[in-house]
N, C-alpha and C positions, 0 to 999 in steps of 0.2 A: 717632719722630723724635729729634733732639736729639744729644747726645753719644754715643748708641748708634750712630748711623751713620759716626761718625769712623773707626771700625775698618775698614770697608769702603773708606772713602776711602783710608786708608793702604796697603792692599793693592793697590790699584788705581793710585793716583797716585804713590805712594812705593814703587814695587817694589823699588828699589834698596837700601832699608831692611830688607827682608825676606829673610833669608838662610837657606838650609836647612842644618841642622846635626844632629849626631849627639850626643845628650845623654849617652849612655855614652862616647863618646869623650873628651868635654869632661870628664866626671868622672874618668876614668883619668889625666889630665894636671893635675889640680887640685891645688894647693898651698895649703894654709890659712895666711893672712896674718891677723895680729892688728891689728885696728883700735881706735883709741882713742876713746873718748868715748861710744860707743853699743853698749848691750847687753853680750852675752858672746859668745863664739866659738860658732858654730852648728855642729851636727853631728859634733863631735869630730874634727875633721880632715877630715870628709866633705864631698862637694860637695852641698849640702843646698838644696832648693827646696821652696817653699810652693805647694801645688796648690789653686786655687779649684774645689772640688768641683762647685759648681752649673755651672760651664762645661765640666765633664769627665765629665757623666754618662754620655753615651755611649762615651766613650773607655774609662772604668774599667769600665763594663758588659761591654765587649769588643769595641765596634764596632757596625757596623750590620748584624749578622747578621739573617737575615729573621725569625727566629722570636720576636723581641720582643713581636710582636702577641699571641702565645698566653698571655701572662701573665707571662713572666720564666722564663729558664732559669738558675736560680741555681747550680746546681752547675758549669755551665759558665762562669758569671761568677767563681766562686771559683777555678776552675783556671786562667782567664786572669790573675787577680791574683796567684796564686801564682807563674807565670811572670815577670810584670812585675816583682813585688817581688825574686825571686831574681835577675832580671837586674841590677837597680838595686844590690842589695847587693854582688854579685860586681864591680861597676865603681866601688866606692867612692861610691855615691850613696844619698842619703838623700831621703824625700819626707815631707812633712807635709800632709795633706788637711784642708781647711777647708771645713764645710758650713755653710749659711745656717740659723740657727736662731733669727733675730730676726724679730718681727712687722713691723717697718719700716712704721709706719702713715703716716710722710710720704711712703712711695714706694707707696702703695696704687694710686694711678691707673696706675703702670708696671706693677705686678703684675696689674691688672684687664686691661690692653692685652695683656700676655703671655697670659693665660688665654683671652682671646677668640682669640688666634691658635691656641692649642692646641686650642680648640673647633672650629675651622675644620678642623684636621688630623684630628681624631677623625672628623668628618662624612666627609671624604674617604676615610679608612681604612675605615669602615663600608661606605660605598657601594663601594668597591673589592671588598671581601670578599664583599658580597652579589652582586655582578655576576659576579665571576670565581672567588671562592674561592680565591684564591691570596694570599700574604704581600704587602703593600702595599710600594710603593718606598721607599727609604731617605729620600727628601725629605720624607716625612710622619712620620718618625720622632717617637714620643712616649715619653717615659721610663715605662716600666711602673711600676705601682703599687708603693709602697714601696721603690723602687730606693735612695732615700738611706739608709733604715734598714739594708736589706741591705748596702750599701757600708760603712756604720759598722761594722756585726757583722764582716764580712769582713775588713776592714782591721785593726780592733782584734785579731782572732785572728791575723792574720799578723804582729803586731808593729809595725804602722805607726802613728805619732802621728796621731790623730784629734783636731780641735778644732772647735767649733761657735760660731758668732757669736751676741752677746746683743743688741747695740743696732743697729749699721750694719755690714752685712757687709763692704763694701768697704774701710771705714776700719779695721777690725779685721783684715782680711788682710794690708794694707800694714803696719799696726802691727806686727803680729807679726813679719813679715818683718824690719822694722828693728830692732826690740827685741831679736830673738835673732840679729841679724847674719847673717842667711841670704843665699844667693847670688843669688836671683831668685825669679820668680813664673811659673808656668803657668797662663795664663788667657785669656779672649777677650773682654775687657771693654776699650772705649777709656778708661775712667775710670782704668785703671792707666797709660795712656801719659802722661796729665796729672800723675799722681803720681810719675813718673819713678823707677821701681824700679831696683835695681843691675842686673838684667838681666831681660828678658821674652820669654817663649817661648809659642807659639801652642799652645792646647790643641785646635784643631779639626783641626791637622796632626800630632798626636801619634799615632804608629803604631809598634808593637812587630813587627819583621820576623823572619822566620824566620832570617834569618844572623847574628841576634844584635845589632842595632842598635835604638836608641830614636829615631826620626827626627821631626824637627818643624821649625819655622821659628823664628827668632830676629828680634825687631824691635830693630834698632840705634838706640838713642835719639838719638845725635849725627847719624846720617844723616837721621833723621826731622826734626831741626832743620834740616839743610842743604836737605832738600827743601822744607821749608815757608818756608825763609828766614826764621826766626823765632827769637829769643832763648828758650831754655828757661825764663827767668824770667818770660816772658808766656804760658805754657802755661795758667796757671791763668784768665786773663782770657779766652783763646780758649775753654777749656772751658765757662766761664760764659756766654759768649756763644753757644755753639751749643745750649745749653738742657739743663736736667735737672730733677730733681723739685722743686728750689726755684724756679728761674726757668723757667718752661715755655716751650714754642713759642709759645702764645697771648700771652704776655707780650712776646715778641720779635717778634711778626708785623709791627707797624709799624716797628719798627727795620730789619727786612730788607726791608720794602717802599720803603725810602729809597735802595736800593742804585742806582747809575746803570745798571749792566748790567741789561738786561730779563731775560735768562735767569737772572739770579741772584735775581730776585724770587720770593717764595714763592708757591705756588698754595694755595688754599683746598681742605682735603681731602686734601692731599699726605700720603703714608704715610710718608716718609722725605726727609731734606735730600738734595739732589743735590750733585754736585761743585762746580758754580757758586757755590752759597750759601756752601759751606764755604771756597771760595778767596777769595771777596769779603769774608767775615768774617776770614779770616786777614789779607789785606791791610789791613782797618781797624785790627786789633791792631797790625800792624807800623808803621803811620803815626801811632800815638799819639806825642805828645811825650814823655810821662813816665806812668808806671804806679804811681808812689809813692802818689799821692792818689786813692783810689778813688771819692771824692765827685765829683771834677771828671771823672773817667772816665765815671761814672754819668750826669752831666750831659749829657755829649757823646753818650752812647748814647741816652737818653730825651730829647733835647732838644725833640723834636716832640710829645712826650706832653702831652696837656691835662689829663687826669684821672689820678689816684693815681700821680703821678710820684714823691713822696717814697717811697711804698711799694715802687715798683719798684727805686727806688735802694737802698734797705734790703735788698731780695731780692738784688739784684747783689753788694753787699757779702757778704752771708752765703755765696752761692754760691762767690765768689772764696776766702772763708776755709774753705769746705768742702774744695776742693782743696789749698789751702796746708797744711792740717793733714796731708795725705797724703805731701807732700814731705819730702825729707830734713831741711831747715831747720825746716819748720813743725812736724815730729813731735816735736823735741826741746821744743817749747813745749806741744803738745798732748797727745801719748801717750794715747790712748783707753784709758779704764779701765771695766771692767764695773761698772755701777752697782748698788749694794745698796739696792733700793727696799723695804726692810722697814718703814719708818716712812711715807715719803711715799706708798706704794701704799695704805695704810689709808684715805688720804683721798680715794681716786679715786672721783669722783661721775659718773654718767652716768643719764640718763633710763631709767626702767623702767616700761613699759607692762604693764597687766594685760591680756594678749592670749595667744592660744594659741602652744603652741610651734612654732617654725619659721616664725611668720608675718613677712612681710617688712616692714622699717621703712619703705619707700617707700609701702606700702599704708597704714600708719598716717598717714603725713604727706600723702599725697595727691599725691604729686609722683614723678616719674620717677627721683629719686635720693633719697639718705638724707641730703643736705646739701650743704654746699659742696665743690667739687672741690680746693680748695686743703687742705682738712683731712682728705680721704679719706672724706667722708661722715659726720663726726662731729657736724656741728651739725644744728639742727632750725629749720624756718622759723618765723618770727614768726607769732602767731596760731593756733598748733597747740593740739590740745586739751590740757588740763592734765595733767601728769604729775607722777609722784612720784619724788624723788631717791632712789636706792638705792645704799647703800656695800656694797662686797665685805666680807665677812667678815674678820676680823683673823686674820692668820698670824703666827706666831712667827718670830722672827729666826732661830732655829736652822733652822727647816724652810727659809726663804728661802735660808740659807746653804748647806744640803746640795743644794738644787735648783741654785743657782748654779753649785756646784762640779762636779756630774754634769753638768750642761748644757755646761758649757764643754769638758769632756773627751769629749763625745759619748757618754754612757753612760745618758742619760734621753732619752725623747721629747721634741722640742723644745716640744710643745703644752703640757707642764706647767709649765715656767717662764712661758711666754706667760700661761697662765690665772692664776698666782699673782701676776704683777706688773702684768698689763693687764686680765685678764678677757676676751680675746678671742682668737679662733684663726681660722686661714685653712684652708679646705676646698677644694683644687685641683681642677681638671678631671681626669676619668678617662675610660677607654674605655668609655663608655656612652651608650646613644641616649636622650636625654631627651624625644624625642618619641614613644617607644614606650611602650606601658602591659603589655607583656610582663613586664618586669624593673622592679623598683623602683630608684630612685637609692640610691648608697650614703649620700647625706646623710640620706634618710629612713629606710633600713632600719636603720642602726646609731644613730640619735638615741637611742633608750632606753638604749643603752650608754653614749653620752657623758654623758646625764643622771646616770647612776648616777655615773661618773667625777668629774664636778663635785661632786656631792653628797658622795663619800667625800674629795676632795681639800679641800673647803671646810669638813669636820668639821659637817655639818648634822646628823648623828645626835647628835653630841656636844653641840651647841647646844640641840638639843631636850631631850635628857636634863637637862642643866644647869636649863633653864627649868622643866621639870617638877618636878625635886627641889627647887628654890628654894620653890616654893609648897607642897610637900608637907612640908617642914620646918616651914613656919608653920600647917599644919593647914588651908589653904585649896585650893580647887580651881583647877588651873592654867587660865586663860583661853586659849581657842583662838588659837593665834599661826600665822602661816605662815612656815615657814622655807624660803626660796626663795632661789636665786642664779640671776641672769639673765646670761648669757653671750652675747656677741655673736659669731655665726658667720658670717665673710665668705665668700660662695660666689657662684658664677656660675649663675644660673637661666636658662631659656630666655626670651629677649625682653629682658633687661636690657641697658642701654646705659651705666649708670654703676656705679661700685662700690656695691654694697648687702649689707647684712647681716640676718641672721635672729636673733632673740632667743630663746634656748632656756632655759627655766626648769627648773632642777635641784631636786628635792625630796629629803628623806630617804628612803632604801631600807627595804624592809620590816625586813630583818634589822639590828640595832644593830651596825654594823661599829665596830670599834676607832678611836680617833682616829688622825689621820695621824702624829702624833709617836710614838706606841706602834708603829704599823706600820713606821715608817722607823727608829726608834731602839730598838725592844724587842729585849731580847736573851734573854728567857726561852724555855724549850721550847715552852711554850704559844703565844707569839707567832706562830711559824711556822706552826701550824695557823690561827690566826686571819687571818693573811696570805692563806692559800690559800682559806680559807672567802669571805673578803671578795672575792678574785678571781672565784671561782666564782659569787657572788652578782650581780656586776656582770654576768657573762656569760651569767646565767640557765641555769646548768650544774651547779646543786649537787645532784647525783644519786649514788647509792652507787656504781655500776659506772664512773663517770667516774674514779674515783680508784683503781681496781683495775688495777694494772699487767698482769695477766694478759688484761686485755680492752683497756686503753688504755696502751700503752707511754710512758715519759715524754717521749719526744721528739715524741709525737703528741698530747700533752694539749692543747695550744694550737689545733691543728687541729680536733679533737674537739669543743672550746667553741665554735668559730667555727660548724662545721655544725651543732651542736645549737641554737645560737640561730638560724640562718637558717632550719632546719625548722620551728622554734616560730613563727617570724614570719608564716608563712601560705603561700599557694602560691607559692612562689619556685622551689624545685628539683623536678625531676622524679624518679621514683625511680631510673631508671637513671642519671641524673647524679650522684645521691648514691653509687651504686656505682662509677662512674667515678672520683670523689674518693678513695673509700677503697682501690680497686684500685691507684690510682696511688701512694698513700702506702705500699702494701705490696710494691710490685714492686722487683725487684733492680736494674732498669734505671735507676731513680731517681739512683743514684750511678755508673752507667757512662756517663761523659761522651763517649767516643769513638763508642759504639754510638748514644748519642741525637744526637751530631753528624751522623752518618750517616743517621740515620732520615729519610724524606721523607714528609711527610704527604700523601695523596691530595687532601684537601679541608681547608679551613678555614671554619668556621661561624661566623657572627655572635654566635649565642647562646653558643656555646663561649667567644669572645673576651670576652663581656660577664660571663659567669659567672666567668671567672678573674679578671677585673678587681674584681668584685664581692667574691670570696673574700679576694683579697688586701688589698683595703680592710678587710675584717673582721680580718684577720690583723693589720694596722697599729693598728686600733683596740683589739685585744685586748693587744697588746704595750705601748699606752699604759695600759690598765688594770693591767697586770702591774707597770709601774713605779710607778704610784701606789699599789698595794698593797705596796710595798717588795719587789718581785720575788720572789714565792714560787715561781715557775718559773725556775731558773737560766738565765742568759743563754745559755750553750752549748745548751740544749734548746729556745731559741725560734728558731733560726736557720731561715728559710725553705727553705733547701736540704735540711733533714732531712726534709720532707713534702710539697714541692710542686715541680713542673717544668711549665711550662706546655705545652710540646711533648709531653710524656708524658701529660699530662691530656687533650689533644686526641686522642691516640692512643688512649686508653682510651674516650673519649667517641664516637668514631666506631664503636668496636666495640659500645659500650652502645647507642647509637641504632640499631643493626642487628641487635638482639635476639640478641647473641651471649651463650650461657650464661657463668655466672660463671667456670665452670672454665676456659672458653677465654680469658676476660679476664684470668685469673691464669696463662695460659701453661701450662695443664695441671697446675699445682702444686697439690694438694690442701692442702698446708700453709699456702700463701696463702689460700686459700679460706676456710679456717677462721679465720684471723686476721681476714680482712675480715669474715666473719660476727659474730665476736666484737666487733669495733670498731662495726660497725653497731648492734648489740644494746645496747652502752653509748651511741651517740649517740641511739638512739630510746627509750631507758628510760622508761617511765611518760608517754609522749607519745601523744597522738592525732593522728596525722600525716595532714595533708591536702596530698598532693603535687600539684603542678601539672600541667596536662594542656595539650598543644598547642593554640594558638589557631587557631580556624578562621576563615577568611574571612568577613566579614560578621556575625561573633557578637555584636558589641556595636553598639548603635544610634548613630545620629550624635547628637553632643551637642545640636545645635539642635532636634532632633525632641522630646526630653523634657528640656527644661532642669532641671526640678526632680525628676527621677526618681534613686533611688539604686540604681542597677543594678550588682551586684557586678562588682568588677574583676577581673583575671586573679591577683592575689594579696592576700592579706590577707582578713579575714572581714567587712568593712565596706564602706562605698561605695568606689568607685574612687578612688585618690589620684593626681590629676594633679600637674603641677608647681607648681600654684598653690593647692593645699589639696584638700578633699574635692569630689567631683563627677567627672562623666565628662570626660576632657579630650579635645583635638581628635584625630580619627581620620584625616583626609585633608589631604593637601597638595598644592597646585598650586604655581604659579609664585609663590614668595615666601609661601606659606600653611604652615599646620601639615602636618606629615608623619604618616602614619599608622604603626601598629605595625610592626616588622620581621616578616616572614613566618615561620611556624614552619617548621621542617625537614621534610623528606619524612617521610611516615608509616612506621611500624616495618614492616620487611619479616620474612619467615618466618625463624625461627633457623636458622643454619648450624651444622655439626659440626666443620668444619675449623680449624685453628689458624693460619689466615693471618693477614694484618693486619686483614681484616674478617669472618674467619670463613665465607668465601664458597667455600672448597674443598668438593667433593662434591656441589655444587649442580646442577641440571638447566641445561643451557646454554640452554634456552628461557626467553624474557623472562617473569619471574613476574609482570609486570603485565598479561600478556594481549597479544593481538595479532589480526590478520585474515590471513586465507589468501585470495590473490588469484592467479587463472590466466588469463593473457592479458587483464589489466587488469579482470577481473571479480571482485568478491567472493564467494567461494563459501562462506566460513565465517568465524567469529571464535570466540575464546574467551576466558573471563575468567582473572584471574591467581588467585595463591594469597592471597586476601583473607580467606577463612574458615578454619575448622579444618582443612580438607583441600583438595585440589586440586579445586575445582569449574570444570569444563570442560563447555562446551556447543557443539556443532557444528550448525551449521544450513546447508543447502544453499540457494542462491540468493542473491539480493541482499540488501544491508543487514545489520545486526548482528543477533545473536540476542536473544532475551528477557532482560531483565536486564541488558544490556551498554550502558553509556552512554560513547561514544568521548569523547576529549578532543581530538580533531581534526575538522575538518569532513570529512563523507563525501559527495561527489558532491552538492554543492549544499546539504547540511544545514548550518545554523548550528552552530558548536563548542557543546559543553556541558561542564559541569564536574561532577565527582563530588563530593557533600557528604554525609558520614554519620559516624557515631560512629567515632572512632579514625582516620578517614582525612584528611589534609591533603595537597593537591597541592603538589608541589615549586614553589617560587619561583625564577625565574631573570630577571635582569634587572629587578630591582625599581626601581631609580632610571634615569631617562632623563639626557639631558645637562642638562636644567633643574631636575632633582631632583623631578620629578613621580613618582607611583607608576603603574607600567605594569599591565596586566591580567596575571593569572597563567594559565599554560598549561604543560601537561605536554609535555616535549620526549621524544616518542616516535614511531617510523615504524612503520607496519603491517609484517607479515611478507609479503613477497611471493614466491612459488614460481613458477618457470617450469619447465614440463615439456619436456625436451629431446626432440624426435621422433626415434625410431629407436634410443633408448637403453634401452628396456625399463622395465618398471614399477618395478624394484628400483633404478634409478639415483637419486642424490642431485642435487638442484637447487643451483644456486649463489644464495647471497643477494645482494640489491641494497641500496646504502645502507647505513644502520646496522641492519639487520634480522639475523636469525640464520639458520642453515642447518637447513633441516626435511627430513626424510625423505619424499620424494613419494610413497612406497608407502603412508604413512599417510592419503593422500587418498582 
């Protein structure tokens, strides 16, 4: 709710202010004029716009093409960006792309609400894929994992200016526009309407056409003022009364309840402001006698409030000032500057409890949230158990300066600056099913890597060495001292309704890594080797073959480290899935954008979608580790389009799950097979690998049957890790209840020799799963499929199935049965019903029916019915 709904109101109620334009046509006719008093001339005579990258993720990615769910088609994204930037440069147009790198703790409630929306979309997407096996509709579009980082890399490679916000994203975007005298903003946030930029263009309607135009909509600010019949100098008060992160909708509920129009009164639980409320609020602002004295306006707004009236008036004044700072007149007085927290950050204190890594703060406090909603969950309730104040380790000013400069230019992962200044990070929602135990959450899977990152970033090894040397010089034994750093990780877990965080404790790593100053500022030849070894230590990949370029090419080093870590974690990947990753990285189709664009996948698997998301989360974590260690892997060798394409990964995974030989997965190229084998050897060097196995229905007991049992889970070597810690998690979901694990894919079939899309060429046309033979409606025989080492077929005359055959459909009054055995998992179709419950699984297969045509002879072929196959009747 709040100011975010004002954008939709403008498009529906002020349609005359939304004009379709061609940005390239505008830029060709642009003439630079010098303006006095503000900034410098922007763009060197070019038509220069600042782009809010957070509003344009789908547009910069290339649009809503359906393969985003596979994990990201990065080569296709770079191809689109190349065409876009080339078209802009030819039309005398320049873009500056701004990404959100600020933690924005004061907007934590808005971030959490957005994550809840994304979580709902993820649930709809996974349900759609399970039921239909096709790409989801674009209304459920969710940004692929690491799309912000990939865009930063691609745009910087194309010579586009990239910037990253540090404190408040919206204020810094409008501040950059005004300070550098740029011509406008491309975004989709109604807060920019209140800021009144020079020109405001829509990002949702941005479209690069084949005829060479860049079409979008422009919001004419003067027309908006006419439609609202409101003076632009009152827009800031209107924005404050619509509500934002400072003055929330709950604070304004009583004010809106006083509206005389019954349709304009807010409803409890409403998800957004309707047009009547916005119109009535606009009428209230228009009818104000004067707006110079904000205290008097606040008295009118909160006249009927009985409690906390002074506090609400103060919030109202802060909210109005927030919008004034973004206007042209207020910017001259405000001018947002990046704060240098080198000294003030060292005094940052927050409670640190001695509990296990990843345990949620709300469990410690015994409440449904981690504090007050106004502070984003920072406070603790009175009467809580005693805690110990913990200070973040001191970081030198030089490190803060380097991190600040690289952060602003988008050359460093935003997590690093947030850790150095505030000791907190955000872990957003990804395409994963938190109700399934088949795959771990990326938050849990890569927590050891993040712990090592925190340890190296805060110099815990150096602090430990200094402590030991101090007592060693005195000839004394150093007392035991715990060197730990507690980092708050804001994340969304299943069942949470308020912003919550998990505290992760970082400890010194086993290898004595060099200090952060030496890794960032060291210029000796040995420093490069130390940086690389520190990175490999963080990724648990310090092995000889991993650095041998004949086994692992330099552009695949990042990918190999991520796969090696995932394999070490436990039973996450299956053997054929690892081969699919490696075959994808070695395939020449990876860089063939037209061929990959035309490729049609016959099916999309939920496990493949989640594996791709899990892998890209590991790539993002590995890139953060690389930046912390001083970039031992050069940035051009870290680009994801060098080793990953989601669509190609699914193409290889479909082959691998069909038991296709590696030579066929590599398109018959023996050179690719050799490179894949060598890369696999480097990834699995000196490891005792425990590959995952497909989950079988009913394998794990119900959690309430054995509440204290430590039944091994599907991954890892200890007890099953649920969303709330050790122990078996919920397995079933009814209406509003927990949901069971996603079903495994169909069991492996016999290998094929062809080089088609799935290697099926050359197989027998008879269904390999077996079937029945019926003549005149009577079952005269049945046979099994190819489930053993050879073709095991048994024919039996008479009624009913043969010995050893268990049909999966009811046969003449018999109840349906299911085959459960080693290595077999029946395919699941229609797992979710309309209410989200789990349906029963059944194999979709019809028996083969043969009708003998009279008078046609014994050698005639019978015509199949339904979805059966044609069988030679002479064989009966």
